[in-house]
KESENU-344966 format. One line per 5 residues: their letters; for each residue x, z, y negated of N, C-alpha, C. Coordinates in steps of 0.001 Angstrom, whole numbers, plus 500000, padded with zeros to 6 digits. Atoms other than C-alpha are relative to their C-alpha. Example, Ala and Ser with C-alpha at 12.3 -4.5 7.8 and 13.67 -1.06 7.14 Angstrom:
AS = 500890:500000:501190:512300:507800:504500:500900:500000:498800  499180:499940:501190:513670:507140:501060:499230:500730:498910 $
% end
This chain:
MIEMQ = 498546:499997:499857:831715:565511:319166:500416:501283:500711  499557:498825:499263:833406:567839:321652:500835:500884:499077  499269:499079:500853:834744:570934:319928:501473:500016:500387  498568:500084:499762:838523:570889:319531:500508:501197:500784  499526:498819:499280:838938:574442:320788:499690:499910:501493 $
VIRAQ = 500327:500201:498589:837235:573425:324047:501040:499098:500647  498984:500916:499464:839694:570549:324526:501324:500722:500175  498737:499272:499892:842646:572860:323847:499986:500970:501177  500055:498915:499015:841493:575662:326141:499673:499519:501409  500488:500442:498687:839967:573587:328968:500344:498529:500237 $
TADVV = 499602:501409:499967:841938:570342:328939:499703:499337:501341  500180:500617:498680:841936:569648:332687:498526:499929:500371  501423:499974:499682:838274:570644:333039:499245:498921:499227  500644:501036:500817:837236:568327:330182:500216:498625:500621  499696:501298:499388:838989:565372:331825:499181:499805:501272 $
ERLKV = 500742:500110:498749:837335:566097:335192:498506:499835:499762  501444:500076:500266:833860:566609:333739:499599:498638:499441  500327:501310:500554:833989:563344:331808:500043:498900:501053  500015:500967:498908:834693:561533:335063:498596:499845:500577  501392:500082:499552:831062:562327:335961:499261:498917:499218 $
KNFDA = 500568:501082:500810:830158:559953:333118:500781:498699:500177  499181:501184:499716:832613:557431:334593:500895:499651:498816  499146:500173:501177:834873:557947:331580:501351:500649:500276  498647:499499:499796:838638:558298:332013:500569:500422:498649  499638:499471:501317:839627:560565:329132:501447:500456:499917 $
AEIID = 498666:499386:499953:843161:561544:330182:500908:499504:498876  499079:500551:500999:845054:559180:327870:499587:500384:498586  500485:499665:501348:842866:559797:324822:500232:501473:499706  499845:498564:500230:842976:563565:325280:501462:500370:499815  498571:499755:500205:846760:563542:325619:500396:499693:498554 $
RILEV = 499684:500370:501383:846977:561740:322276:499319:500949:499013  500699:499044:500876:844362:564059:320710:500807:501281:499882  499238:498751:500015:846412:567104:321703:501335:499811:499278  498748:500284:500705:849616:565470:320426:499786:499991:498496  500312:500060:501432:848044:564694:317049:499594:501375:499490 $
DGERR = 500443:498660:500397:846431:568130:316960:501189:500922:499789  498812:499181:500180:849819:569771:317441:500718:499674:498709  499362:500423:501250:851302:567731:314593:499174:500452:498800  500886:499610:501111:848267:568459:312421:500099:501498:499713  499929:498552:500185:848436:572213:312996:501356:500424:499428 $
KTQKS = 498680:499711:500538:852175:572257:312341:500059:499643:498516  500034:500421:501401:851634:570332:309105:499153:500955:499173  500868:499059:500713:848787:572676:308125:500741:501303:499706  499237:498768:500215:851084:575687:308591:501040:499806:498901  499012:500281:501041:853813:574070:306477:499334:499940:498633 $
LDDTL = 500734:500079:501263:851229:573319:303802:499589:501383:499524  500423:498642:500371:849874:576869:303879:501188:500821:499504  498803:499258:500410:853401:578315:303659:500488:499544:498630  499546:500541:501284:854315:575994:300783:499079:500438:498867  500953:499542:501018:851123:576860:298888:500181:501491:499708 $
AESNQ = 499795:498568:500199:851757:580550:299458:501250:500264:499155  498772:499854:500791:855310:580217:298119:499766:499588:498556  500282:500482:501355:854043:578230:295156:499187:501014:499216  500838:498998:500681:851414:580851:294337:500812:501247:499635  499170:498831:500285:853927:583688:294627:500962:499706:498858 $
LARDI = 499079:500400:501059:856344:581775:292436:499302:500007:498640  500753:500008:501254:853653:581321:289791:499809:501427:499488  500160:498609:500426:853047:585074:289772:501321:500577:499480  498687:499504:500435:856787:585787:289502:500368:499439:498639  499690:500623:501295:857189:583334:286626:499203:500671:498892 $
GALFK = 500822:499317:500994:854306:584960:284809:500548:501363:499652  499444:498666:500242:855897:588360:285241:501284:499923:499174  498760:500165:500761:859251:587090:283927:499723:499696:498538  500357:500309:501387:857637:585621:280827:499519:501254:499278  500519:498775:500623:855835:588900:280171:501118:500989:499670 $
SGKRD = 498886:499064:500223:859096:590822:280459:501073:499430:499086  499074:500605:500950:860852:588434:278071:501155:499258:500617  498903:500709:499326:863099:586797:280657:499675:498512:500110  500421:501394:500082:862313:583289:279522:500934:499053:500744  499050:500908:499354:865505:581621:280790:499839:500004:501519 $
EAEQM = 500202:499902:498555:865005:582911:284324:498694:499335:500422  501299:500592:499709:861380:581846:284204:500086:498479:499989  499898:501451:500086:862289:578307:283118:500752:499426:501201  499268:500449:498827:864796:577998:285956:499114:499968:501249  500900:499927:498849:862156:579040:288481:498925:498919:499942 $
KERTA = 501022:501043:500139:859720:576461:287084:500461:498681:500621  499506:501206:499339:861991:573715:288415:499655:500025:501493  500387:499845:498583:861361:575084:291913:498502:499749:500170  501446:500215:499949:857617:575010:291170:499668:498509:500047  500248:501440:500014:857728:571277:290398:500328:499381:501352 $
LLKQQ = 499607:500510:498680:859537:570618:293684:498943:500366:501054  501025:499561:499054:856946:572640:295608:498716:499184:499856  501202:500819:500225:854101:570651:294015:500133:498643:500682  499762:501273:499331:855682:567442:295290:499873:500149:501516  500100:499749:498565:855980:568952:298772:498547:500184:500433 $
VKALQ = 501420:499791:499697:852349:570066:298688:499259:498672:500069  500669:501302:500019:851186:566572:297766:500359:499171:501231  499567:500769:498835:853253:564969:300533:499380:500556:501283  500585:499376:498805:852031:567476:303148:498501:499751:500086  501442:500272:500007:848413:566973:302077:499706:498576:500464 $
EILET = 500188:501390:499579:848743:563205:302542:500225:499847:501502  499745:500045:498554:850266:563676:306009:498845:500638:500755  501107:499293:499346:847508:566154:306909:498743:499141:500036  501177:500873:500053:844776:563733:305811:500124:498871:501022  499779:501087:499038:846302:560944:307916:499825:500492:501430 $
LTAEQ = 500104:499445:498651:846596:563144:311008:498560:500404:500328  501399:499591:499784:843062:564541:310593:499125:498785:500252  500778:501228:499817:841624:561041:310247:500253:499398:501376  499688:500540:498676:843460:559896:313400:499370:500855:501095  500588:499106:499004:842297:562962:315321:498490:499780:500100 $
DKLLV = 501451:500233:499998:838665:562405:314281:499660:498653:500632  500232:501327:499427:838903:558718:315208:500105:500036:501518  499853:499852:498554:840054:559710:318691:498870:500840:500589  501033:499095:499482:837515:562526:319109:498651:499303:500161  501310:500652:499922:834515:560275:318408:499921:498973:501129 $
QLPNL = 500017:500902:498850:835549:558065:321325:499605:500725:501285  500321:499220:498810:834832:560903:323764:498503:500255:500081  501414:499636:499838:831268:561186:325127:499862:501501:500192  500260:498575:499810:829653:564593:325410:500290:500402:501446  499761:499481:498659:830554:566758:328368:498679:500142:500745 $
PHASV = 501238:499843:499235:827887:566547:331095:499848:501422:500528  500313:498697:499421:826192:569721:332273:500394:500010:501477  499557:499878:498607:827278:571043:335673:498985:499443:500996  501041:500473:499081:823942:569947:337198:499850:498488:500020  500122:501459:500057:824414:566262:336301:500597:499387:501263 $
PQGKS = 499474:500598:498765:824754:564228:339529:500944:498838:499715  499136:501168:500080:827461:561650:340114:499144:498742:500146  500712:501259:499860:826329:558043:339823:500371:499035:498912  499641:501046:500958:826683:554766:337983:498801:499373:499301  501160:500671:500586:823124:553573:337296:498736:500775:500329 $
AEDND = 501280:499327:499790:819424:554483:337383:499688:500219:501469  500244:499842:498567:819416:554028:341154:500575:501308:500542  499355:498764:499552:821575:557157:341407:499401:501247:499360  500646:498840:500618:819257:559406:339371:499307:500856:501052  500582:499028:499076:817815:562503:341013:498540:500248:499621 $
IVHSE = 501421:499764:500260:813989:562578:341220:499704:501462:500339  500184:498562:499798:813152:566252:340748:498533:500401:500076  501425:499653:499962:809363:566093:340472:499172:498721:499969  500922:501136:500015:806490:563701:341125:498594:500530:500184  501384:499553:499837:802753:564144:340703:499026:498909:499558 $
GEVPV = 501040:500971:500313:799504:562207:340443:499914:498927:501060  500220:501040:498992:798010:559589:342707:500132:498622:499372  499862:501382:500449:799019:555978:342309:498671:499289:500218  501303:500650:499840:795793:554031:341650:500075:498757:500880  500125:501212:499182:794675:551376:344104:499132:499016:499226 $
LVPDA = 500699:500953:500838:793677:548312:342124:499338:498909:500834  500681:501119:499348:791393:545435:343000:501012:498869:500208  499017:501050:499664:793149:542362:344510:500395:499121:498820  499685:500887:501112:792945:540342:341295:500426:500759:498743  499548:499197:501140:794361:543111:339074:501080:499266:499213 $
MPHWE = 499082:500717:500887:796343:541877:336076:501060:500939:499436  499029:499230:500773:799565:543066:334451:499515:500127:498556  500539:499675:501323:799117:544441:330954:500058:498833:499023  499939:501112:500953:800242:541272:329154:498845:499009:500191  501182:500837:499771:797406:539338:330794:498728:500718:499566 $
LAKKY = 501146:499214:500459:794926:542155:330135:499915:499981:498475  499977:500010:501458:796015:542223:326484:499431:498702:499449  500533:501291:500440:795181:538531:326194:498520:499882:500323  501396:500097:499582:791915:538752:328137:499082:500793:499074  500839:499133:500823:790596:541634:326007:500346:499921:498515 $
DLIDF = 499637:500246:501392:792188:540387:322762:500525:501277:499323  499461:498736:500485:794238:543556:322248:501365:499834:499322  498636:500193:500512:797780:542291:321582:500289:498507:499974  499655:501415:500145:798972:538925:320293:501526:499876:500003  498549:500135:499885:802501:538383:321577:500488:498727:499333 $
ECGTR = 499584:501279:500573:802628:534764:320443:500078:500073:498480  499995:499867:501458:801739:535651:316863:501236:500766:499530  498815:499235:500358:804490:538267:316748:501265:499177:500110  498833:500867:499837:806997:535753:318072:500086:498988:498873  500029:501005:501055:805895:533229:315454:500440:500582:498660 $
ITGAG = 499715:499450:501331:806170:535553:312443:501340:500735:499934  498735:499268:499997:809283:537493:313546:500916:499513:501121  499209:500382:498840:810526:536766:317070:499510:500760:501212  500400:499310:498781:810207:537930:320656:500297:501483:499878  499811:498551:500050:809773:541677:321032:499379:500668:498803 $
FPVYK = 500692:499455:501166:807628:542137:317904:498509:499675:500113  501402:500351:499774:803997:542160:319130:499098:500388:498832  501038:499684:500987:800921:542196:316900:498820:500625:500743  501151:499320:499404:798248:544738:317906:498767:499702:499150  501206:500369:500745:794683:543892:316976:498770:500651:500630 $
GKGAR = 501259:499464:499501:791149:545235:317298:500166:501338:500695  499911:498754:499254:790856:547918:319950:501418:500288:500476  498592:499771:499694:794531:547424:320784:500672:500794:498891  499455:499263:501137:795463:548586:317277:499395:501404:499940  500676:498695:500013:792904:551390:317517:500583:500920:501078 $
LQRAL = 499390:499208:498932:794430:552541:320817:501378:500508:499572  498705:499563:500528:797864:552655:319188:499819:501197:499069  500228:498926:500976:796536:554795:316339:499487:501259:500686  500525:498855:499263:794684:557023:318796:501127:500764:500693  498892:499351:499304:797826:557719:320809:500909:500732:499026 $
IGFFL = 499157:499348:501007:799862:558484:317690:499348:501299:499528  500713:498806:500443:797199:560918:316464:499983:501085:501067  500036:499045:498897:796901:562557:319889:501361:500666:500189  498667:499437:499793:800663:563006:320258:500394:500928:498845  499651:499158:501144:801126:564380:316718:499189:501289:499991 $
DSAVE = 500841:498798:499985:798177:566774:316953:500440:500957:501101  499534:499162:498895:799459:568027:320311:501293:500714:499626  498732:499388:500397:802940:568642:318860:499787:501100:498970  500287:498984:501016:801598:570506:315839:499378:501234:500652  500624:498886:499277:799431:572634:318148:501036:500793:500787 $
AGYTE = 498948:499332:499234:802599:573431:320147:501049:500654:499101  499114:499287:500911:804323:574774:317023:501047:499162:499298  499059:500882:500688:806218:571726:315771:499503:499699:498583  500330:500397:501369:806312:570970:312032:500057:498483:499895  500058:501461:500087:805258:567396:311311:500722:499494:498764 $
YQPPL = 499314:500674:501097:807422:565126:309159:499680:498511:500041  500032:501460:500060:807223:561534:307995:501341:499553:499430  498631:500253:500448:810876:560425:307825:500207:498577:499504  499637:501378:500346:812571:557373:306300:500254:499180:501256  499743:500897:498874:812888:554357:308577:501393:499396:499956 $
LVNEA = 498609:500427:500104:816414:553585:307361:500864:501224:499733  499076:498893:500226:819414:555904:307422:501362:499443:499612  498656:500429:500373:822920:555775:306039:500969:500200:501158  498990:499969:498943:826117:555570:308032:500297:501427:500457  499695:498607:499659:826739:559329:307881:498951:500576:500939 $
SAYAT = 501068:499497:499132:823361:560061:309477:500114:499421:501403  499861:500630:498690:823875:557550:312286:501217:500537:500740  498808:499404:499393:827330:559005:312902:499690:501404:500513  500242:498591:499677:826028:562586:312957:499263:500177:501318  500767:499858:498760:823588:562026:315833:500579:499199:501153 $
GQLPD = 499301:500653:498910:825981:559869:317846:499671:498539:500197  500273:501436:499878:824561:556375:317281:501232:499181:499607  498735:500635:500392:827815:555422:315554:501150:500897:500430  499781:501434:499829:830257:554298:316662:499515:499453:501348  500306:500407:498623:828819:554168:320218:498986:498865:500083 $
KEGQM = 501091:500964:499847:825628:552113:319650:499859:499075:498788  500054:500819:501208:826524:550088:316577:499349:498643:500259  500556:501315:499704:825607:546795:318271:498540:500013:500376  501410:499907:499623:822176:548090:319290:499083:500247:498810  500821:499702:501173:821007:548930:315766:499954:498811:499041 $
YHVQL = 500123:500998:501057:819715:546606:313073:500673:500544:498743  499174:499564:501118:822103:546792:310125:499648:499203:498748  500243:500626:501300:821125:546076:306515:501340:500017:499262  498601:499998:500427:824591:544996:305463:500172:500180:498505  499829:499929:501450:824064:544651:301703:499994:501446:499519 $
DNLYL = 500116:498594:500399:823083:548333:301431:500690:500947:500975  499350:499200:498950:824978:549528:304531:499057:501087:500525  500990:499101:499416:821831:551102:305963:499603:499479:501375  500376:500350:498629:820569:551139:309551:498528:500323:500239  501359:499712:499564:816987:550803:310836:500070:500975:501166 $
IPTAE = 499861:498924:499018:816359:553861:312961:499576:499536:501395  500405:500286:498628:816283:553494:316765:499010:501022:500523  500889:498908:499625:814291:556739:316966:499936:500974:498833  500136:499007:501080:812978:559429:314610:500959:501164:500166  498988:498958:499790:815545:561755:316171:501089:499941:498937 $
VPVTN = 498868:500154:500911:818142:560335:313780:499711:500619:498633  500239:499358:501290:816554:561178:310407:499583:501464:500125  500519:498627:499906:814805:564342:311632:501127:500996:500260  498882:499085:499739:817952:565953:313067:500882:500111:498765  499155:499991:501196:819818:564972:309907:499375:500742:498821 $
FFRDM = 500570:499132:501032:817357:566963:307800:500876:501238:499831  499299:498716:499977:819583:569899:308731:501518:499834:499972  498555:500238:500081:823004:568289:308305:500610:500842:498886  499256:499173:500963:825556:570521:306506:499230:501237:499563  500776:498808:500321:823166:573462:306626:500437:501172:500868 $
ILRQE = 499804:498766:499244:823659:577078:307687:498636:500691:500066  501315:499414:499811:820396:578368:309138:500121:501500:500270  500041:498585:499630:819360:581957:309673:499643:500114:501477  500261:499853:498573:819386:583118:313277:498540:500311:500273  501408:499631:499792:815902:584572:312882:499045:498833:499825 $
DLPVK = 500850:501184:500183:814573:581113:311944:500034:499067:501217  499906:500824:498801:815581:579643:315322:498924:500393:501002  499715:501436:500044:814231:577662:317049:499271:499312:498852  500655:500876:500971:813450:575039:314430:499394:498834:500786  500710:501015:499205:810811:572695:315894:499392:498961:499061 $
STAYS = 500445:501081:500886:810148:569326:314248:499425:498856:500823  500557:501188:499362:808027:566311:315147:499777:498928:498955  500213:501107:500938:807649:562880:313592:499566:498766:500766  500332:501346:499528:805966:559567:314214:500818:499012:499183  499333:501071:500735:807949:556474:313321:499946:498719:500806 $
ACFRR = 499628:501246:499325:808411:552844:314102:501469:500116:500376  498618:499964:499519:811646:552370:316068:500493:498568:500176  499445:501356:499987:813970:549369:315986:501264:499970:500868  498838:500111:499112:816397:548339:318734:500242:498530:500333  499676:501396:499719:818200:545060:319254:499866:499683:501485 $
EAGSY = 500136:500171:498548:818174:545556:323057:500782:498782:500489  499156:501122:499587:821033:543095:323509:500250:500055:501502  499719:500083:498569:821459:541948:327098:498803:500223:500894  501195:499790:499189:817877:542650:328224:499410:498647:500389  500544:501276:499551:816248:539934:330290:499099:500239:501204 $
GKDVR = 500800:499968:498773:813843:539128:333142:498755:500848:499879  501250:499247:499950:810973:541364:334182:500016:501190:499050  499906:498847:500877:812282:544177:331986:499471:499724:498601  500419:500306:501367:811208:542333:328833:498597:499393:499933  501351:500555:500019:807758:541088:329873:499056:500920:499249 $
GLNRL = 501024:499220:500683:804936:542199:327602:500565:501124:499174  499592:498815:500752:805455:545731:326331:501179:500728:500637  498981:499265:499256:808217:546643:328760:501238:500318:499168  498804:499759:500822:811050:546282:326249:499852:499229:498695  500277:500605:501302:810511:545655:322541:501135:500277:499018 $
HQFDK = 499053:499761:501090:812629:545356:319423:499416:500934:498948  500673:499058:500894:810051:547276:317374:498862:500651:500777  501068:499291:499299:807793:549954:318815:499755:501335:499322  500393:498721:500594:806042:553202:317884:500306:501140:500953  499649:498845:499176:807058:556636:319076:499801:501271:499202 $
VEVVQ = 500015:498656:500568:806400:560296:318399:501135:500776:500644  498816:499287:499536:809544:562397:318679:499855:501495:499747  499906:498554:500230:810044:566141:319098:501476:500382:500020  498612:499577:500161:813303:567787:317994:500035:501512:499885  499825:498557:500140:814475:571366:318405:501458:500329:499695 $
ITHPD = 498690:499425:500287:817422:573260:316937:499918:501452:500432  500174:498691:499389:818070:576421:318866:501333:500703:500233  498825:499179:499683:820474:579205:319816:500636:499481:501288  499339:500498:498786:823111:578132:322381:499575:500724:501277  500383:499236:498812:821999:580905:324746:498619:499620:500532 $
KSYDT = 501393:500289:499619:818457:579528:324851:499707:498518:500165  500285:501438:500066:818889:575754:324787:499518:499429:501329  500447:500569:498726:818430:575137:328514:498607:500491:500392  501403:499579:499867:815251:577230:328573:499119:499108:499122  500731:500896:500905:814157:575101:325608:499830:498623:500621 $
LEDMV = 500082:501304:499335:814960:571916:327532:498908:500019:501069  501033:499879:498967:812789:573112:330412:498607:500031:499382  501304:499930:500683:809951:573935:328002:499585:498627:499482  500318:501319:500528:810166:570463:326448:499574:499052:501122  500410:500809:498845:809975:568823:329884:498576:500363:500413 $
KYVSG = 501353:499558:499649:806885:570915:330656:498977:499492:498975  500906:500456:501055:805356:569959:327307:499650:498521:500178  500260:501434:499818:805746:566202:327887:499216:499756:501291  500774:500110:498755:804471:566629:331456:498528:500258:499733  501392:499698:500346:801328:568157:329988:499308:498854:499302 $
LLRKL = 500589:501167:500668:800770:565117:327775:499625:498928:501023  500259:501030:498995:801023:562789:330766:498832:500391:500904  501163:499556:499210:798563:564908:332741:498706:499727:499241  501207:500220:500804:796057:564714:329884:499652:498511:499923  500245:501447:499998:796477:560932:329895:499667:499475:501398 $
ELPFR = 500402:500316:498622:795747:560996:333657:500883:498911:500608  499051:500984:499492:798878:559027:334484:500878:500621:501083  499036:499527:499009:800899:559447:337686:501404:499898:499416  498673:500019:500597:804424:560379:336680:501005:500706:500899  498927:499301:499318:807768:561546:337962:501099:500331:498987 $
IARLC = 498936:499529:500881:810766:563317:336443:501338:499752:500693  498687:500314:499444:814334:562117:336977:501093:500709:499202  498784:499482:500632:817525:564033:336243:501024:498867:500022  499122:501164:500071:819874:561321:335010:501398:500306:500525  498619:499890:499525:823201:560769:336724:500948:499717:498835 $
GGDMS = 499019:500163:501065:826402:560602:334716:500068:498592:499442  499888:501374:500450:826447:556820:334570:498799:499474:499246  501225:500457:500663:822886:556556:333218:499678:500812:498758  500239:499140:501154:823167:559210:330516:500477:499355:498708  499544:500476:501301:823558:558575:326820:501365:500601:499672 $
FASAL = 498680:499571:500455:826902:558999:325086:499975:501452:499538  500031:498694:500662:825764:562166:323276:499396:501108:500842  500769:499008:499246:823742:563946:325969:500860:500812:500950  499398:499139:498980:824825:566903:328094:499136:500028:501256  500930:500053:498868:821729:566773:330319:498724:499321:499530 $
TFDME = 501195:500760:500370:818776:564361:330252:499045:499906:501174  501074:500260:499045:815468:564206:332074:499169:498838:499473  500878:501118:500342:813570:560919:332038:498632:500227:500618  501368:499970:499504:809796:560879:332381:499568:498556:500237  500387:501361:499633:808476:557796:334176:498548:499987:500471 $
VYSAA = 501379:500162:499539:804871:556640:334656:499938:498775:500908  500120:501113:499066:803708:554341:337387:499085:498930:499428  500759:501154:500466:802538:550898:336349:499448:499278:501230  500583:500441:498725:800089:549899:339087:500048:498487:500193  500023:501455:499840:799838:546163:338401:501407:499437:500178 $
QQRWL = 498610:500449:499830:803617:545777:338111:500663:500643:501213  499496:499263:498843:804153:548224:340978:501440:500480:499766  498676:499471:500333:807095:549894:339275:499851:501170:499051  499968:498850:500892:808026:553038:337411:500583:499579:498649  499572:500338:501349:808403:552760:333636:500405:501269:499256 $
EVSSI = 499564:498840:500791:810441:555195:331540:499196:500069:498704  500782:499817:501221:808292:556631:328735:500564:501106:499114  499422:498918:500790:810379:559588:327587:501367:500375:500551  498730:499376:499644:813936:560889:327594:500094:501304:499233  499917:498673:500609:814402:564600:326930:501407:500521:500243 $
SNFET = 498564:499722:499868:817972:565673:326238:500413:501256:499257  499295:498922:500682:820092:568679:325395:501373:499460:499630  498711:500496:500477:823080:567697:323257:501011:501132:499814  499159:498831:500245:824480:571238:323071:500570:499921:498577  499426:500010:501360:826954:571240:320111:500529:498627:499597 $
FQSNR = 499405:501313:500257:827817:567522:320265:499565:499445:498640  500486:500487:501291:825585:566547:317322:500282:501000:498884  499836:498996:501056:825801:569825:315416:501451:500093:499530  498592:499996:500398:829614:569652:315446:500291:498845:499060  499812:501161:500887:829464:566206:313862:499352:500238:498635 $
MKLRF = 500743:499865:501263:826913:567208:311229:500148:501378:499358  499757:498665:500543:828166:570774:310653:498683:500772:499839  501276:499277:499967:824787:572264:311580:500238:501346:500682  499654:498677:499493:825268:575999:312005:498898:501007:499683  500832:498855:500375:823480:579320:311928:500904:501217:499906 $
RGEDG = 499192:498804:500182:824731:582746:310907:499602:501046:501028  500260:499025:498957:825030:585165:313810:499853:501406:499465  500227:498615:500395:824412:588892:313782:501242:500618:499363  498762:499464:500569:828084:589543:312956:500384:499317:498696  499738:500697:501258:827860:587255:309932:500790:498718:500143 $
KTILA = 499231:501218:499785:829979:584493:311474:499057:498823:500248  500813:501193:499778:828692:580917:311581:500268:499439:501396  499954:500509:498636:827944:579382:314989:499322:498635:500027  500634:501309:499848:827212:575763:315896:498716:500151:500810  501282:499968:499288:823555:575370:316924:500000:498950:501102 $
HTLNG = 500236:501050:499011:822357:573382:319924:498818:499160:499535  501095:500904:500366:820165:570318:319297:499430:499344:501253  500698:500652:498898:817575:568809:321642:498965:499057:499410  501083:500865:500443:815132:565953:321364:499328:499353:501209  500719:500685:498933:812531:564125:323408:498920:499100:499444 $
SALAL = 501120:500874:500350:810033:561283:323228:498712:500666:500449  501252:499326:499648:806539:562693:323129:498789:499346:499327  499337:500882:499028:805798:559918:323644:500247:498633:499376  499845:501388:500410:806952:556295:323324:498764:499218:500426  501314:500594:499754:803850:554135:323075:499976:498769:500905 $
PRIVA = 500218:501283:499315:804535:550669:324575:499723:500122:501498  500187:499928:498551:804884:551583:328237:498845:500927:500375  501215:499201:499789:802201:554270:327947:498786:499078:499935  501106:500954:500130:799849:551528:326734:499947:499081:501211  499950:500889:498837:801007:549235:329541:499388:500671:501223 $
ALLEN = 500516:499288:498830:800273:551877:332192:498517:500317:499860  501424:499714:500209:796925:552850:330643:499144:498771:500269  500770:501232:499802:795729:549247:330593:499969:499612:501471  499928:500459:498612:796906:548431:334107:499314:500955:500962  500512:499026:499040:795970:551659:335869:498500:500225:499872 $
NQSPE = 501410:499697:500248:792502:551935:334320:499111:498755:499973  500810:501222:500005:791314:548344:334734:499024:500003:501178  501052:500131:498981:788157:547618:336702:499141:498798:499626  500899:501120:500354:785492:544878:336857:499154:500286:498769  500841:499627:501152:783576:546821:334167:500787:500076:498693 $
GIRIP = 499171:499888:501204:786512:546965:331732:501145:500958:500218  498854:499088:499949:789408:549283:330916:499559:501367:499499  500464:498656:500329:788581:552985:330959:501025:500718:499118  499149:499205:500884:789966:555260:328228:500027:501445:500515  499936:498608:499549:791235:558729:329313:499204:500927:499081 $
KALLP = 500858:499073:500729:789027:561624:328241:500701:500605:498781  499270:499365:501096:791756:563171:326052:500078:499130:498754  499885:500915:501141:791810:560068:323825:498663:499667:499358  501313:500407:500516:788052:559694:323302:499739:500470:498573  500222:499602:501414:787965:561791:320081:500772:499140:499009 $
YTGFE = 499158:500799:500881:790612:559427:318684:499609:498520:500016  500333:501425:499927:789421:556021:319915:498593:499717:499502  501393:500259:500345:785675:556376:319397:499328:499084:501009  500614:500810:498938:785052:554248:322521:500552:500455:501355  499638:499520:498679:785139:555058:326229:500566:498907:500894 $
VIV = 499559:501095:499163:785868:551641:327642:500250:498768:499137  499732:501279:500665:787371:548337:326506:499348:498922:500851  500755:501020:499251:785017:545530:327513:500125:498661:499283 $
% end
């Protein structure tokens, strides 16, 4: 949630910056400022009334002590009137605050100055590319055919027991999944991240705090009886570990990692985007999350991009890095870099990681702060990234490493798989 003091002080700039995300905020911000003015005026009236009431209570006490009971009783009538005024002002303040919050959560995060204009992925800025695209034999197969040929993934079984987008991994396919999870977690721990195993369901407050609600309500699976949500990413529970906390500045950055299953409805997806492992309703992912000082968050973002790049190099996958344009960014992000690997049999780039700096957007919602050197509390910056999402990594590994002799396993995974080739 954008900080209110930023909207007050930089109104015109906020409206212009949100246009980069193709969001016209002028009308909403005008109403936010109108409500904010009424709220602040009401707060002052409430504070003044409470101050008068407190002073009156002290005066009445002094009159009773001095034996001036009649005067004290007369003043008590004024006290009763003030209590009624306090109650009425508190009710007005609650209504105005609720309306202001309802308006504020409709505003996406402000994009960083480096975010390019654009409406879709075609307008993203490719900032880096490395690795050679493999040249495959003429009869090379896409991963869904390889999965069937080598008996690695049973898509039909998953559709039968649950529905489309819920594959069943088996044999060496299941072993490859476990190998990747172990490799990603061990790499994160080695890089200084603390490993967690989070819940797979979160409450409404947690989904609100990280920006999934109200923006992505239709994309999450909702357990209505208990009002819980299946997580779309481990970012949600892990970041919420620190909700309503005041950290020590010397403890920053806080680095966390977690493996989890992820659940997304993916409404509106169709065509080639949903073939095989390209787009699933349930998939595995290792996430990295950092909470850091505002002055260091963009250095942290760069470090996280370098870290994920290192994982892709170890997996021997050709990849590229895209700076997302305003129209392709998430609601909560200030700046996002997507990592994409090349899928040789499909001849297309597949997104395998998004690494984002949210600045204070999430921390403002969840009241995540740290105490500065002067003793004042400051909103922290939050960042997260996939490190990595498994389905498209598996797709690229199977397709890019296929040969007449079988599917080669990258050297970095051999300690985890126990086999060098799938035959």
